N, C-alpha and C positions, 0 to 999 in steps of 0.2 A: 182553572188551576188555583192553587192556593198560595198565599204569601209564605206558607211553611216551606214549599218547594224552593221559592226564591231565597229564603233564609238559609236553607241547606246548601244551595249552590253558592251563595255568598261566603259561607264558611269555608268551602273548598277553595274558592278563589282567594280568600284571605291567606290560606295555607300556602298557596302557590306564590302569592305576592311576598310573603315573609321569606320564602325559600328562593325567591327570584327565579322561578321556573317559568321562563318566558314562552316556551312553545305552547303549552296548554292555555296560558293566558291569552296569547295571540289568537288562538282558535276559538275560544269561548267568548271573550269580552265583547266583540262587536255584536253578536247575536243576543247576549244577555243584557247589555246596556240598551240595545236597540229594540228590545221586546216591547211592543206596543200593547200587549195584553190581549190582542185579538188572535184569531186562529193562525194567521200568517206569521205573526211574531213568535208564537209557540212552535210552529213548524220549523222556523229558522233556528230557534234555540235547540230543538230536538236534533236537527241535523248537525249543528255544531257540537253538541254533546256526543253524538254517535261518532262523528269524525274524530273528535279528540280521543275517544275511547280506542278507536282503531289505529290512530296515528301515534299515540303516546304510550307505547308498550313498556316504556321504562318507568312509568309511574308506579308507586307502591300499589300492591294488590287492593288494599282497602279503598284507595282513591279511584282505581279503575272500576271496582265494584260499585262505588257511589255514582260514577258517571253512567254506568249501565242502568242502575236503579232509576236515575233521574230520567233518562230518555225513554225507558220502558213505561215509567209513570206518565210521562207526557203522551206517549202513544195511546195508552189506555184511556186517558182523559179525552183525547181528541176523537177516538173511536166512539166514545159514549156520549158525544154531544148531540 
């Protein structure tokens, strides 16, 4: 995976921090901070992103689209390893 993906996730997390949107932060942060860069870390982050997408239906559409894009990108990268 690339640092570009982490940068894009960080931007979304920053938006949630500024807005004090705690539910998606609580769902994402453990997996994002704990990502060791190995396959298991990326799988955990993928699962957290997908769970956040499914659980936080009140997020703006562009943020939900970003979540989906992130977990799909991780899925594709893991399949191609």
